[in-house]
C-alpha positions in Angstrom: 49.0 -21.8 -54.4 46.8 -18.8 -54.8 43.1 -19.3 -53.6 40.5 -19.5 -56.3 37.8 -17.9 -54.2 37.6 -14.9 -51.8 38.0 -16.0 -48.2 37.3 -14.2 -44.9 41.1 -13.6 -44.5 41.0 -11.3 -47.6 39.0 -8.8 -45.6 41.5 -8.7 -42.8 44.4 -6.3 -42.1 46.8 -9.2 -42.6 48.9 -10.6 -45.4 45.9 -12.0 -47.3 44.1 -8.7 -47.4 47.3 -6.9 -48.3 48.0 -9.3 -51.2 44.4 -8.9 -52.5 45.0 -5.1 -52.7 48.5 -5.1 -54.1 48.1 -8.1 -56.5 44.5 -7.7 -57.7 43.2 -4.1 -57.2 46.2 -1.9 -57.6 47.2 -3.3 -61.0 43.6 -2.9 -62.3 43.2 0.7 -61.0 46.9 1.8 -61.3 47.5 5.5 -60.9 49.9 7.7 -58.9 47.3 8.8 -56.4 46.0 5.3 -55.5 49.5 4.0 -55.4 50.4 6.2 -52.4 48.3 3.7 -50.3 47.6 6.2 -47.6 44.4 6.2 -45.4 42.9 8.7 -47.8 43.6 10.1 -51.3 45.3 13.5 -51.4 44.0 15.5 -54.4 44.5 18.9 -55.8 41.5 20.7 -57.4 42.5 24.1 -58.7 44.5 25.6 -55.9 42.8 23.6 -53.2 44.2 20.4 -51.7 41.5 17.8 -50.9 41.5 14.6 -48.8 39.0 12.0 -49.9 38.3 8.6 -48.2 35.8 5.8 -48.1 35.2 2.9 -45.8 32.6 0.2 -45.1 31.6 -1.0 -41.7 30.4 -4.5 -40.8 31.0 -4.8 -37.1 29.5 -7.7 -35.2 27.9 -7.1 -32.7 26.3 -3.9 -34.0 26.0 -2.5 -30.5 28.9 -2.7 -28.0 30.3 -1.0 -24.9 31.5 2.4 -26.0 29.6 2.8 -29.2 27.8 1.1 -32.1 28.2 0.7 -35.9 26.8 4.3 -36.4 29.4 6.4 -34.5 32.1 3.8 -35.5 31.4 4.6 -39.2 31.6 8.4 -38.7 34.7 8.3 -36.6 36.4 5.8 -38.9 36.1 8.0 -42.0 36.8 11.2 -40.1 40.0 9.7 -38.7 41.1 8.4 -42.2 40.8 11.9 -43.5 42.5 13.5 -40.5 45.6 11.2 -41.0 46.6 13.3 -44.0 46.6 16.4 -41.8 43.3 17.5 -43.4 40.3 19.1 -41.8 37.3 16.8 -42.4 34.2 18.6 -43.6 31.6 16.5 -45.3 30.5 12.8 -45.2 28.1 10.6 -47.1 26.3 7.7 -45.5 25.2 4.6 -47.4 23.2 2.0 -45.6 22.4 -1.6 -46.6 19.7 -2.9 -44.2 18.3 -6.4 -43.8 14.6 -6.9 -44.1 13.2 -7.3 -40.6 15.8 -5.0 -39.0 14.3 -3.2 -35.9 13.3 0.4 -36.4 14.3 1.0 -32.8 17.8 -0.2 -33.5 18.0 1.9 -36.7 16.8 5.0 -34.8 19.6 4.4 -32.2 22.2 4.1 -35.0 21.0 7.2 -36.8 21.1 9.2 -33.5 24.6 8.0 -32.9 25.6 9.1 -36.4 24.1 12.5 -35.8 25.9 12.9 -32.5 29.2 11.6 -33.8 29.1 14.0 -36.7 28.3 16.9 -34.4 31.2 15.9 -32.1 33.6 15.7 -35.1 32.2 19.0 -36.6 31.3 17.4 -39.9 28.1 17.4 -41.9 26.3 14.5 -43.5 25.5 15.9 -46.9 24.4 12.9 -49.0 23.5 9.3 -48.7 21.8 6.2 -50.0 19.7 3.3 -48.6 19.1 -0.2 -49.8 17.1 -3.1 -48.2 18.1 -6.7 -48.7 15.7 -9.7 -48.2 15.8 -11.4 -44.8 18.7 -13.8 -44.5 20.8 -12.2 -47.2 22.5 -9.8 -44.9 23.5 -9.8 -41.2 21.6 -6.8 -39.9 23.1 -3.7 -41.4 26.2 -2.5 -43.3 27.2 1.2 -43.4 29.5 2.8 -46.0 30.9 6.3 -45.3 32.8 8.5 -47.6 34.3 11.9 -46.7 36.2 14.9 -47.9 38.3 17.6 -46.2 40.8 20.2 -47.0 44.6 20.1 -46.5 46.7 23.3 -45.8 49.3 23.9 -48.5 52.2 23.6 -46.0 51.2 20.1 -44.7 53.0 17.1 -46.1 52.0 13.9 -44.2 52.1 10.5 -45.8 53.1 6.9 -44.9 55.9 7.3 -47.5 57.6 10.0 -45.5 59.1 8.1 -42.5 62.8 9.1 -42.1 65.8 7.6 -40.3 65.8 9.0 -36.7 62.0 9.5 -36.6 60.5 8.7 -33.2 57.3 6.7 -33.2 54.5 7.8 -30.8 51.2 6.0 -30.1 48.5 8.2 -28.7 47.2 5.7 -26.1 46.5 2.1 -25.1 46.1 -0.4 -27.9 43.6 -3.3 -28.6 40.7 -1.7 -26.7 38.2 -1.9 -29.6 39.0 -5.3 -30.9 39.0 -7.0 -27.5 35.7 -5.3 -26.7 34.1 -6.7 -29.8 35.5 -10.2 -29.1 34.3 -10.3 -25.5 30.8 -9.1 -26.5 30.6 -11.5 -29.5 31.6 -14.5 -27.5 29.7 -13.4 -24.4 32.9 -13.7 -22.3 32.4 -12.6 -18.7 35.6 -10.7 -18.1 36.1 -8.5 -15.0 37.2 -4.9 -15.5 36.1 -2.0 -17.7 36.4 -3.1 -21.3 35.0 -0.7 -23.9 35.7 0.5 -27.4 38.0 3.5 -27.9 36.0 4.7 -30.9 36.5 8.5 -31.2 37.1 11.2 -33.7 40.8 12.2 -33.9 40.6 15.3 -36.1 40.6 17.7 -33.1 43.8 16.1 -31.8 45.4 16.2 -35.2 44.5 19.9 -35.6 46.2 20.6 -32.3 49.3 18.6 -33.4 49.6 20.5 -36.7 49.1 23.9 -35.0 52.2 23.4 -32.8 54.2 21.0 -35.0 54.3 21.3 -38.8 57.0 18.7 -39.4 55.0 15.6 -38.7 56.1 13.0 -41.2 53.5 10.2 -40.8 50.1 9.8 -39.1 48.1 6.6 -39.2 45.2 5.1 -37.2 45.9 1.4 -36.5 42.5 -0.1 -37.2 42.3 -3.5 -38.9 45.5 -5.4 -38.3 46.4 -3.0 -35.4 49.9 -1.8 -34.9 51.4 -4.7 -36.7 49.7 -4.0 -40.0 50.2 -0.3 -39.9 53.9 -0.4 -39.0 54.6 -2.9 -41.7 52.8 -0.8 -44.3 54.7 2.3 -43.3 58.0 0.3 -43.4 57.3 -0.8 -47.0 56.0 2.5 -48.2 58.9 4.5 -46.8 61.5 1.7 -47.3 62.7 1.9 -43.7 63.6 -0.4 -40.8 61.5 0.2 -37.7 62.4 -0.8 -34.1 59.7 -1.0 -31.5 60.3 -1.4 -27.7 57.9 -4.1 -26.5 57.9 -2.8 -22.9 56.8 0.6 -24.1 53.6 -0.5 -25.8 50.6 0.7 -23.6 48.0 -2.0 -23.0 45.4 -1.8 -20.2 45.8 -4.7 -17.7 42.4 -6.1 -18.4 43.0 -6.0 -22.2 46.4 -7.7 -21.7 44.8 -10.4 -19.5 42.2 -11.1 -22.2 44.9 -11.4 -24.9 47.0 -13.7 -22.8 43.9 -15.9 -22.0 42.8 -16.1 -25.6 46.3 -16.3 -27.2 45.8 -13.1 -29.1 48.6 -10.7 -30.0 47.5 -7.2 -28.9 49.8 -5.7 -31.5 47.5 -7.0 -34.2 44.2 -6.1 -32.7 42.1 -3.2 -34.1 41.9 0.2 -32.6 39.3 2.9 -33.4 40.5 6.0 -31.5 44.3 5.9 -31.5 46.9 7.2 -33.9 50.6 6.7 -34.6 52.8 9.6 -35.3 56.3 9.6 -36.9 58.1 12.8 -36.0 61.8 13.9 -36.0 63.5 13.8 -32.6 63.5 17.6 -32.4 59.7 17.6 -32.4 59.0 14.8 -29.9 58.8 17.2 -26.9 56.2 19.4 -28.7 54.1 16.5 -29.8 54.1 14.9 -26.4 53.1 18.2 -24.8 50.1 18.4 -27.2 49.2 14.8 -26.4 49.4 15.4 -22.6 46.8 18.2 -22.8 44.2 16.4 -24.9 41.6 14.0 -23.5 42.1 11.4 -26.2 45.9 11.0 -25.7 46.6 11.0 -22.0 48.4 7.7 -22.3 50.6 8.7 -25.2 54.1 7.2 -25.3 57.2 6.9 -27.5 57.3 3.3 -28.6 60.2 3.1 -31.1 62.1 4.8 -33.9 63.1 4.4 -37.5 66.7 3.0 -37.4 67.8 2.5 -41.0 67.0 2.1 -44.7 68.7 -1.3 -44.9 65.5 -3.2 -45.4 61.7 -2.7 -45.0 61.0 -4.6 -41.8 59.6 -4.1 -38.3 61.1 -5.8 -35.3 60.4 -5.7 -31.6 63.1 -5.4 -29.0 62.1 -7.5 -26.0 62.6 -6.6 -22.3 65.5 -9.1 -22.1 67.3 -7.6 -25.1 66.3 -10.0 -27.8 64.7 -9.1 -31.1 61.8 -10.6 -33.0 60.2 -9.7 -36.4 56.8 -8.2 -36.2 55.2 -9.7 -39.3 51.6 -9.3 -40.5 49.3 -12.1 -39.7 48.3 -14.3 -42.6 44.6 -14.0 -41.8 42.4 -12.1 -39.4 42.5 -12.8 -35.7 39.0 -11.4 -35.3 36.5 -11.2 -38.3 33.9 -8.4 -38.5 35.8 -6.0 -36.2 35.1 -2.7 -38.0 
């Protein structure tokens, strides 16, 4: 039975959120550009190809090891634009602030936005501010929209995965989501646990410079690897095989996931990307990754094996297989 009200699960990267989009929003706003379902819209204006994206950030807590809601908002939209192979150029910032919010906290967030934009080499060119009465909002919400340009010879989309493509992840997974969880619940966990939030446009620019035939780029944010791989499998109508033993997870992150019964495959990341590339390009892509500071732990984690069915499965270390399905709800609400 379909729910009659919006639930927290509808804001997740899982099945409920996916159904809300495909069953409710897509039919209402149906058009070929939206139906591509990529991280950003790819538009053509005159002879110029444009990437356009928007996102809203509601992380709790607002401040966390490795960043805060400000740099997270900038990096998140920069990365969505970059996943089309575009060069991000301009961002808007919209803030909804709760009455009573600290000016010191707001100043720190604004400074983080400023520094993140500088690091990503983008400009904040427009924005908006609203204030809500105390108790009607949990601190602050930030919306960012961004645009960038795409070279004419670039063709990257979640619908372009091909049989034989190798799948590469640029580094360790689940760092951001577990950081947020341990801070939110005040868990005293030993080891360095911090968010991986970072702008990936510089890394993508290097990839494109040396390898033009990248088929798919995605950053596995809400819903983690699980959600993104399933989305790509559906959009490209392919079967994906992942090697469980190849997935890079930091020991302290893996320990937290084991302790809490959380699947690291489904935990959000904010500074990692997944690339689908033909076998002939793997060596070039891995060479680029090995020379960039944000992708030192890059590894090939699987491949596209057939077009028989749109599924993702994991091959276990003992030779078995299990389906990697999207979670029905969200393991961790208010992650990004």
